[in-house]
ROVEX-688335 format. One record per residue (C-alpha): x, y, z; residue in three letters; residue number from 1. Coordinates in pm, 1 decimal, padded with zeros to 6 digits, always signed. Example, Ala and Ser with C-alpha at 12.3 -4.5 7.8 and 13.67 -1.06 7.14 Angstrom:
BEGIN
east  north  up  res  n
+01230.0  -00450.0  +00780.0  ALA  1
+01367.0  -00106.0  +00714.0  SER  2
END
This chain:
BEGIN
east  north  up  res  n
+01782.6  -10336.3  -12138.3  MET  1
+01578.9  -10649.6  -12063.9  LEU  2
+01269.3  -10442.3  -11987.3  LYS  3
+01305.9  -10265.3  -12319.7  ASP  4
+01329.6  -10599.3  -12502.6  VAL  5
+01028.0  -10741.7  -12320.3  SER  6
+00825.2  -10435.8  -12423.1  GLY  7
+00931.3  -10482.3  -12785.5  LEU  8
+00840.9  -10851.3  -12773.4  VAL  9
+00492.4  -10770.4  -12641.6  LEU  10
+00445.1  -10497.8  -12903.5  ILE  11
+00545.7  -10718.0  -13195.6  TRP  12
+00357.5  -11021.5  -13065.0  LEU  13
+00046.8  -10804.2  -13048.6  GLY  14
+00106.4  -10647.6  -13390.9  ILE  15
+00167.4  -10979.3  -13569.5  VAL  16
-00118.5  -11156.8  -13391.6  GLY  17
-00364.1  -10876.0  -13462.4  ALA  18
-00254.6  -10851.0  -13827.5  ALA  19
-00301.8  -11224.8  -13882.7  VAL  20
-00636.2  -11220.6  -13696.7  THR  21
-00756.4  -10929.5  -13908.3  LEU  22
-00628.5  -11090.8  -14228.8  PHE  23
-00789.8  -11426.6  -14142.5  ALA  24
-01127.1  -11254.8  -14122.4  GLY  25
-01094.5  -11072.4  -14456.0  LEU  26
-01084.0  -11339.6  -14723.1  LEU  27
-01307.5  -11624.4  -14833.1  ALA  28
-01123.1  -11957.0  -14881.4  PRO  29
-01166.7  -11937.0  -15259.5  LEU  30
-00972.3  -11608.2  -15272.3  ASP  31
-00658.2  -11743.8  -15106.7  MET  32
-00326.4  -11869.7  -15233.1  ALA  33
-00216.7  -12206.2  -15093.9  ASP  34
+00020.7  -12062.5  -14831.8  TRP  35
-00244.0  -11812.9  -14724.5  THR  36
-00504.8  -12085.3  -14693.2  TRP  37
-00264.2  -12285.4  -14474.8  TRP  38
-00195.9  -11982.7  -14250.5  LEU  39
-00562.5  -11886.0  -14213.9  VAL  40
-00684.8  -12241.2  -14162.8  GLN  41
-00430.7  -12310.9  -13889.3  ASN  42
-00495.1  -11974.0  -13725.0  TRP  43
-00871.2  -12029.9  -13729.7  GLN  44
-00827.0  -12374.1  -13575.3  GLU  45
-00578.9  -12264.0  -13309.0  ALA  46
-00771.4  -11961.0  -13179.4  ALA  47
-01093.6  -12150.2  -13090.3  PRO  48
-00885.6  -12428.4  -12936.3  PHE  49
-00713.0  -12182.6  -12701.6  VAL  50
-01039.1  -12006.6  -12611.1  TRP  51
-01218.3  -12337.1  -12552.9  ASP  52
-00946.2  -12445.3  -12310.4  ARG  53
-00963.8  -12114.4  -12123.0  LEU  54
-01343.8  -12121.5  -12114.9  ALA  55
-01351.1  -12482.7  -11994.6  ALA  56
-01167.2  -12368.6  -11683.4  GLY  57
-01447.3  -12119.6  -11617.8  LEU  58
-01721.8  -12368.6  -11698.1  GLY  59
-01859.9  -12178.4  -11997.7  VAL  60
-01848.8  -12218.3  -12373.9  GLU  61
-01715.9  -11959.3  -12614.2  VAL  62
-01935.7  -11933.9  -12923.4  PRO  63
-01746.1  -11925.1  -13251.6  ALA  64
-01870.1  -11571.8  -13323.9  SER  65
-01685.8  -11439.4  -13016.2  LEU  66
-01345.8  -11596.2  -13093.4  VAL  67
-01223.7  -11329.0  -13342.2  PRO  68
-01310.5  -11025.1  -13123.9  PRO  69
-01166.9  -11194.1  -12814.3  LEU  70
-00847.9  -11282.0  -13000.3  THR  71
-00814.9  -10932.8  -13147.1  MET  72
-00876.5  -10778.8  -12804.4  SER  73
-00599.9  -10984.2  -12645.4  VAL  74
-00351.6  -10881.0  -12915.5  PHE  75
-00452.4  -10515.2  -12878.3  LEU  76
-00397.1  -10541.5  -12504.4  ILE  77
-00057.2  -10708.7  -12553.9  LEU  78
+00044.3  -10425.4  -12786.0  THR  79
-00078.5  -10167.0  -12536.0  GLY  80
+00112.2  -10339.2  -12256.9  MET  81
+00431.4  -10338.0  -12462.2  GLY  82
+00390.4  -09968.5  -12539.0  VAL  83
+00321.0  -09893.6  -12173.5  GLY  84
+00612.9  -10103.3  -12057.2  LEU  85
+00855.2  -09923.9  -12288.3  ARG  86
+00715.4  -09583.3  -12193.1  GLU  87
+00736.9  -09660.4  -11821.4  ARG  88
+01091.2  -09790.7  -11858.4  TRP  89
+01195.7  -09465.2  -12025.2  ALA  90
+01005.2  -09254.2  -11771.7  ARG  91
+01077.6  -09443.7  -11451.2  GLY  92
+00871.6  -09637.9  -11197.0  PRO  93
+00497.2  -09589.9  -11160.5  SER  94
+00223.1  -09721.9  -10933.9  VAL  95
+00109.1  -10008.4  -11159.8  VAL  96
+00425.1  -10097.8  -11346.6  SER  97
+00441.9  -10475.5  -11328.8  HIS  98
+00344.7  -10625.8  -11668.8  PRO  99
+00206.5  -10948.4  -11520.4  ALA  100
-00029.7  -10745.3  -11301.7  LEU  101
-00139.1  -10539.8  -11601.8  GLN  102
-00197.3  -10851.3  -11812.6  LEU  103
-00392.4  -11018.5  -11534.3  ALA  104
-00611.9  -10710.3  -11488.5  ALA  105
-00678.3  -10675.1  -11860.0  ALA  106
-00757.4  -11043.4  -11910.4  LEU  107
-00977.2  -11042.4  -11600.5  THR  108
-01172.5  -10749.7  -11742.8  ALA  109
-01214.6  -10924.5  -12079.0  LEU  110
-01311.2  -11254.9  -11920.3  LEU  111
-01555.1  -11073.3  -11691.3  GLY  112
-01722.1  -10903.0  -11985.6  ILE  113
-01736.7  -11230.3  -12175.4  GLY  114
-01876.3  -11415.8  -11874.8  TYR  115
-02149.0  -11157.2  -11820.5  VAL  116
-02242.7  -11170.1  -12188.7  LEU  117
-02257.1  -11550.0  -12185.9  LEU  118
-02407.6  -11609.5  -11841.7  ALA  119
-02673.9  -11339.4  -11868.0  TYR  120
-02751.4  -11320.0  -12238.1  PRO  121
-02999.4  -11076.0  -12376.6  SER  122
-03294.5  -11228.3  -12559.1  PRO  123
-03192.5  -11379.2  -12891.2  VAL  124
-03389.5  -11550.2  -13162.4  THR  125
-03232.6  -11897.7  -13151.5  SER  126
-03094.2  -12117.9  -12878.2  ALA  127
-02716.0  -12121.9  -12842.3  GLY  128
-02660.4  -11793.9  -13024.6  SER  129
-02510.4  -11480.3  -12879.2  VAL  130
-02654.6  -11131.1  -12874.2  PRO  131
-02578.0  -10957.2  -13202.2  PRO  132
-02387.0  -10679.4  -13028.5  ASP  133
-02164.3  -10909.4  -12818.5  ALA  134
-01868.2  -10931.4  -13065.0  PRO  135
-01859.1  -10554.0  -13103.6  LEU  136
-01885.9  -10502.2  -12726.8  ALA  137
-01593.5  -10737.7  -12665.3  ILE  138
-01379.5  -10574.6  -12933.8  PHE  139
-01454.3  -10225.1  -12801.1  LEU  140
-01379.5  -10334.3  -12444.6  ALA  141
-01044.2  -10475.9  -12556.4  GLY  142
-00961.5  -10159.4  -12748.7  ALA  143
-01058.8  -09945.3  -12450.0  THR  144
-00846.7  -10148.1  -12210.8  VAL  145
-00548.2  -10139.0  -12448.8  SER  146
-00561.7  -09758.3  -12473.2  PHE  147
-00615.5  -09705.5  -12099.0  SER  148
-00340.2  -09528.8  -11899.2  PRO  149
-00273.6  -09827.3  -11669.4  PRO  150
-00194.8  -10039.2  -11976.9  ILE  151
-00047.9  -09810.7  -12246.0  ALA  152
+00063.8  -09534.3  -12012.9  GLY  153
+00152.5  -09224.2  -12210.0  GLY  154
+00300.1  -09428.9  -12494.5  GLY  155
+00195.3  -09394.2  -12856.3  ASN  156
-00028.5  -09693.8  -12924.2  LEU  157
-00174.1  -09539.4  -13239.5  THR  158
+00152.5  -09575.7  -13430.0  GLY  159
+00157.9  -09947.9  -13346.2  ARG  160
-00199.8  -09985.9  -13471.5  LEU  161
-00083.1  -09861.2  -13810.4  TRP  162
+00169.6  -10145.8  -13811.9  PHE  163
-00118.3  -10389.9  -13753.6  MET  164
-00304.0  -10250.0  -14052.0  LEU  165
+00012.7  -10248.2  -14263.9  LEU  166
+00078.1  -10608.9  -14164.2  GLY  167
-00270.7  -10718.2  -14269.9  ALA  168
-00229.0  -10518.6  -14592.0  GLY  169
+00109.3  -10681.9  -14658.8  ALA  170
-00043.2  -11027.8  -14612.7  LEU  171
-00324.1  -10932.7  -14850.7  LEU  172
-00076.3  -10800.8  -15110.1  ALA  173
+00145.0  -11110.9  -15081.2  LEU  174
-00162.6  -11329.6  -15126.8  ASN  175
-00260.2  -11144.2  -15444.0  GLU  176
+00096.3  -11150.4  -15580.6  PHE  177
+00114.6  -11524.4  -15512.6  SER  178
-00208.2  -11586.5  -15703.4  LYS  179
-00088.9  -11366.1  -15991.4  LEU  180
+00247.5  -11543.9  -16005.5  ALA  181
+00072.1  -11881.6  -16023.2  LEU  182
-00140.4  -11757.1  -16311.1  GLN  183
+00161.1  -11622.8  -16503.5  LEU  184
+00382.8  -11929.0  -16456.9  LEU  185
+00340.2  -12197.5  -16723.1  PRO  186
+00195.4  -12518.3  -16586.5  SER  187
END
């Protein structure tokens, strides 16, 4: 029972985190209701803080343009791990079944990709910038790792991705309804 709950926690942590990350990248500050602005502002301050602390341990800097794809990749991997954990629990033991080992392998792969991109950058036009394809490469690597059999197993990760999109859509709809309600209420 506890394994089933831990899989659900990982799935929903990944779904909510990915939905908020996706939503935070969709809107300009002028298009947001007050509560949405608070959510996005705090999310966009917390994510770089976490990545800066992790990168400081490795002795590198994480450019701001890499924070969203790194964050999204981690939440995709968490969702994949939750799906894999639940599927393995229903199926029985497998060779790589320990979630901490899976998380460590996935994060090591992401950090390795990020380190290679930052330590050996391709030629760019200005100092301190990242290659234009680095955010996409990191996002695709995270998506690939999250769908891989050692992480997701034979579980249905695609259904959980729809929840991420529905979550971002629900936040967008609530934002628009909030703005409409403020316009309709007398001041």
